[in-house]
C-alpha positions in Angstrom: -0.2 0.3 0.5 3.3 2.4 0.1 2.1 5.7 1.5 -1.4 5.0 1.5 -3.6 4.8 4.7 -5.3 1.4 5.2 -8.8 1.9 6.0 -10.2 -0.8 8.7 -13.0 -1.9 9.9 -13.2 -2.9 13.1 -16.2 -4.8 14.9 -17.1 -5.2 18.1 -20.7 -5.0 20.7 -17.6 -3.8 23.3 -17.5 0.1 23.3 -14.1 -0.4 25.5 -12.5 -2.7 22.6 -13.7 0.1 19.9 -12.2 2.5 21.5 -9.6 1.2 22.7 -8.6 -0.3 19.1 -9.8 2.5 17.4 -7.3 4.9 19.4 -4.9 2.9 19.1 -4.8 2.3 15.1 -5.4 6.2 14.4 -1.6 7.0 16.2 0.0 4.0 14.1 -1.7 6.1 11.0 -4.5 3.6 9.9 -7.8 5.1 9.3 -11.0 3.2 10.8 -14.5 2.4 11.0 -16.3 0.8 13.9 -19.3 -1.1 13.9 -21.5 -2.3 16.7 -22.4 -6.0 15.0 -22.6 -8.0 12.3 -25.6 -6.3 10.4 -23.7 -2.7 11.1 -20.5 -4.1 9.8 -22.7 -5.7 6.2 -24.1 -1.8 6.1 -20.5 -0.7 6.4 -18.9 -3.3 3.3 -21.9 -2.0 0.8 -20.2 1.3 0.6 -16.8 0.9 1.5 -13.4 -0.8 0.4 -11.9 -1.7 3.5 -8.4 -2.8 3.6 -9.1 -5.8 6.6 -11.8 -5.9 9.3 -11.3 -6.9 13.3 -14.4 -8.9 13.7 -15.2 -10.4 16.8 -16.6 -13.9 17.3 -19.1 -13.5 20.0 -21.6 -10.7 19.5 -25.5 -10.2 19.7 -27.7 -11.6 16.5 -25.3 -12.6 14.2 -21.6 -13.9 15.4 -18.2 -13.4 13.1 -19.2 -16.2 12.5 -21.7 -16.6 10.4 -20.9 -13.1 8.9 -18.2 -14.7 7.1 -20.2 -17.7 6.1 -22.9 -15.3 4.7 -20.5 -12.5 3.4 -17.2 -14.9 2.5 -18.3 -15.6 -2.1 -17.9 -11.6 -2.0 -15.9 -10.8 0.6 -11.9 -10.4 -0.5 -11.1 -8.5 2.5 -8.1 -10.0 5.3 -10.1 -10.4 8.5 -8.6 -11.4 11.9 -10.8 -12.6 14.1 -11.4 -11.6 18.1 -12.2 -14.6 20.0 -12.2 -15.0 23.8 -10.2 -17.7 25.8 -12.3 -21.1 25.2 -13.6 -20.8 21.8 -10.2 -22.9 20.6 -13.8 -24.8 17.8 -15.0 -21.4 16.7 -11.0 -20.3 16.1 -10.5 -22.8 13.9 -13.6 -23.0 12.0 -12.8 -19.2 11.2 -10.1 -19.9 9.7 -11.1 -22.7 7.8 -14.1 -20.6 6.7 -12.0 -18.1 4.9 -10.1 -16.0 8.1 -6.7 -15.0 7.9 -5.4 -14.6 11.7 -6.8 -15.3 15.4 -6.3 -12.5 18.6 -7.9 -14.1 21.5 -8.6 -11.4 23.9 -7.8 -10.2 26.0 -4.8 -9.2 23.8 -1.5 -6.8 23.7 -2.4 -3.6 21.2 1.2 -3.8 20.0 0.4 -7.6 19.1 -2.6 -6.8 17.1 -0.7 -4.1 15.1 2.3 -6.9 14.4 -0.8 -8.8 13.0 -2.1 -6.2 10.9 1.0 -5.2 9.3 1.7 -8.4 8.2 -1.1 -9.5 6.7 -1.1 -6.3 5.0 2.3 -6.9 3.9 0.8 -9.8 2.3 -1.9 -8.4 0.1 0.5 -5.9 -0.8 3.2 -9.0 -2.2 -0.3 -10.3 -3.5 -1.5 -7.1 -5.5 1.6 -6.6 -7.2 1.3 -9.9 -9.0 -1.7 -7.5 -11.5 0.9 -7.3 -14.6 2.5 -10.7 -14.8 5.3 -12.1 -17.9 6.5 -15.3 -18.8 7.6 -15.9 -22.1 6.6 -13.4 -24.5 2.6 -13.3 -22.7 1.6 -10.4 -20.3 -1.1 -11.0 -18.5 -2.9 -7.2 -17.2 -5.2 -8.6 -14.4 -5.8 -4.9 -13.9 -7.1 -4.2 -18.0 -8.9 -7.9 -17.9 -6.4 -8.1 -21.3 -3.5 -11.2 -22.2 -1.5 -10.3 -25.0 0.8 -12.1 -27.4 2.4 -12.3 -30.0 1.1 -8.8 -30.8 -1.9 -10.1 -30.3 -5.1 -9.0 -27.3 -7.7 -10.4 -26.2 -10.3 -9.9 -23.5 -10.6 -11.6 -20.6 -13.8 -11.7 -18.9 -14.7 -11.5 -15.2 -15.3 -15.7 -15.0 -11.5 -15.8 -16.5 -9.7 -13.0 -14.5 -10.7 -14.8 -11.1 -9.7 -17.8 -12.5 -6.3 -16.9 -13.4 -6.3 -14.3 -10.5 -5.9 -17.5 -7.9 -4.0 -19.1 -9.8 -1.4 -16.7 -10.2 -1.1 -16.0 -6.1 -0.9 -20.1 -5.8 1.9 -20.5 -8.6 1.9 -24.4 -8.7 -1.2 -25.6 -7.2 -3.2 -27.3 -8.1 -6.8 -26.6 -8.4 -9.7 -28.8 -8.5 -13.0 -28.9 -10.7 -14.5 -28.0 -7.6 -12.0 -25.8 -6.0 -12.9 -23.6 -9.3 -16.3 -24.1 -9.7 -16.7 -23.2 -5.7 -14.6 -19.3 -6.8 -17.1 -18.8 -10.3 -19.7 -20.1 -8.2 -20.7 -22.5 -11.2 -20.9 -26.7 -10.3 -20.8 -28.0 -13.7 -17.6 -29.7 -14.3 -18.5 -29.3 -18.2 -18.5 -25.7 -18.1 -16.0 -25.2 -16.2 -13.8 -27.6 -19.1 -15.4 -24.9 -20.6 -13.6 -22.4 -19.7 -10.3 -23.5 -19.3 -10.3 -24.3 -22.8 -10.7 -21.5 -23.5 -8.1 -19.2 -21.5 -5.7 -21.7 -23.0 -6.4 -20.2 -26.3 -6.0 -16.6 -25.2 -2.7 -18.0 -22.9 -1.0 -21.2 -25.3 1.2 -20.6 -28.3 -0.2 -24.1 -28.5 -3.4 -24.5 -26.7 -4.1 -28.3 -27.4 -0.4 -28.9 -26.3 -0.3 -26.1 -22.8 2.9 -25.4 -21.6 1.0 -23.3 -18.0 -2.6 -23.9 -18.3 -1.9 -27.7 -17.3 -4.5 -30.5 -16.7 -3.1 -32.9 -13.4 -5.1 -35.6 -14.8 -7.7 -37.1 -11.8 -6.8 -33.3 -10.0 -7.6 -30.4 -11.4 -6.4 -28.1 -13.2 -2.5 -25.6 -12.7 -1.0 -23.1 -14.0 2.7 -23.0 -14.4 4.3 -19.2 -15.2 8.0 -19.4 -12.7 
């Protein structure tokens, strides 16, 4: 994020924690918005794009876990869970469904700050992978264009989601189920068609793919490094 101020949403029904976290993070040059419930947080993320969410698990109404489950397909924002002692199962479940880290209460503000810096730094590194060049091919995720041999091929939002996930996880095999969940599509044949279409845009010889390969019985992998 370089010189840009990160905007963080703090979601907790405890007035004391919200005040403490906001004051401390403001002093460390972060822009803070607060929410008193999952419902309140949902209204705020509809109008503001946050860089990070600090989310309490146990709150009146919807819990933090319910918030993640109900919004995980549209939430691309890193999440740190705040958990009470004895919530080990909830912590594990939170990490399984998409949270990036957790911090048990009571916590030291300095430790929270360190975890925030680590996650934002990781996010920054991933965001840098927006224009990828390999051999005579360039993928520009911002413009949604693949350039190959002086030709340009437009990629749609579905293709962009798949490429973005694979580029940020080079060498990782994604099953059809993984890809289907990512793009909200459960028809394997349709997923194969999308991959075939992508190969035509990326590969020099789509029938003998070098980069976007099939791993028999497992799924697809992108080799670009």
